[in-house]
Structure formats: C-alpha cells, structure tokens
Steps between C-alpha positions, in 0.01 A plus 500: 500500500689558821616236744617517855466280807311240294236755401393551141366833374353513149372807317278576206419849370207562268566734214186651348658497153547121519175413681375265225820295528467456877286189533462325834711216358788727398493686833510179705767368262713804576454451875578128471815570301616741772434243773680207331789706358658527842436147618797269542291214367181532301244250634451189285128573463582831331755338266252228408222748435722711276632194313145375447409837349802484271405149381148611407437562132667827414641531851197677642552751775376426851137595559370707789408190700857371451650827627276494807601139579870577458480805727305294752795258499780752547354775720459278810872414488601842635327825597402663171390857441329577169490874430267613224510870418233699313246217485239751384689516167428131439212428260195395703473153346862425591468665843211271600694189397815623672327575831318166495830324429677687781224392738559134402875539552453666840266223615778243447786725618440634851838677510443681169407867503362721224555876486293683239480867406233660287246779483202490736244386242636142513504476878164323533594253227827412676328459836229282346734278300755453778217416740546704812866439570608846393581829659456813290687823553401817315791721401425866438730737322611815674411808298837652592686192372310510170576869452871443577510214250324706232738793549799271445342342191397837357856624549634203301319612184677490163390854418503702823359808325193308380320548833407829655426563868121496449503153339735366768276637778193342338676161474613520864142576606295260282703178508524465881124571526415225253703231673325293762589183684708334234624187665369217707747256645358161582684234693408149598557477869525192721170391663637544855558871430133562425313600815 
C-alpha cells in the first residue's frame, strides 16, 4: 500500500502456483488490510465487525459479504485505487466472486478506482461483471523487445556451452511468433469521462 495526498493505493498480484489459495475473501482481505494499515484511526464499524468475528465460536474469519461491507465503509473516506495484477491467473470461481464484489464496492465508493491486468480472454468477463464502467487497453509486445529479453536470459544460462547457435536461433524465432496480445488493462473510469 502506498499513501500520499490522502490517496490510498492497494495492490494484489495473482501467482498461478497459489491460485487455489486466492479466494475472493482472501484477496479483499488483503486489500482491506492495506487500506486500514495506514489509517490514523480505524473506523469503529470495522473494529466492531472484527471483534464480532473474534467472539464467534472458534473465532471465525470474516466472510466475503463482511469484507465487501468493510471495504464499502473505508473506500469512500479517501480516494482509493485497487490494483489487481494477473487476474487471469485467478481460478474462475474466485474471479467471478471477486469481480462481483468489486462492483458492489464501486457502487458505494464513487471515488474508488480499480486497475486490473490480465490476458485478453478475460476481457469480456471483466466488462460484463463491472457493468460498463470500464475502459480496456490492449498491450502488445514488441517483437524486438522480446528478442532482446530472450538474448539476455539465454546469456544468463548456468551452462553456456549447452546451447549452440542453431538452437538459440530457433528459440529467438519461435517464441516471439507464439506470443500474442498478452495483457489487457482494465480501469474503472468516472462516469463524466465516458462520452
């Protein structure tokens, strides 16, 4: 989380290896923790909600609906940016719940903004779930940039003699050809900016 001029920026990065652990509840919990960690005073409603959870039998964790309500309470207090990277790595069942929850939060928090990155195949789902208040930008990789990156990585090899010039040339030809538009960035934009 980063703060400045009463602005809150939260971030969450999806890791494919941990995709089963990334539920909508845990993701929103991470964002909530980032928002409240920098507050001078945590709102009483948040304290009460957390204490109520602790008093429950076995001290149950907050549910998804609880996380949504808490974020709806804190995000209107200051401009809040929620950055979610690699959303396409999120399991579909969790992604649907997360996007629906973000929509609920945005409806109650007009100054909140969401910035999402992911591969193009989830673009339609994001646009549908966030109901028309999004702007999508396709990012294409430059073939020259990919080749430069591959050359550096190939030069970092543990066994430099393991690769001959023919194999290197084949790698530098095939990989850039197989990459397509890899990233879609989606932002919630204010209604007055939509023409």
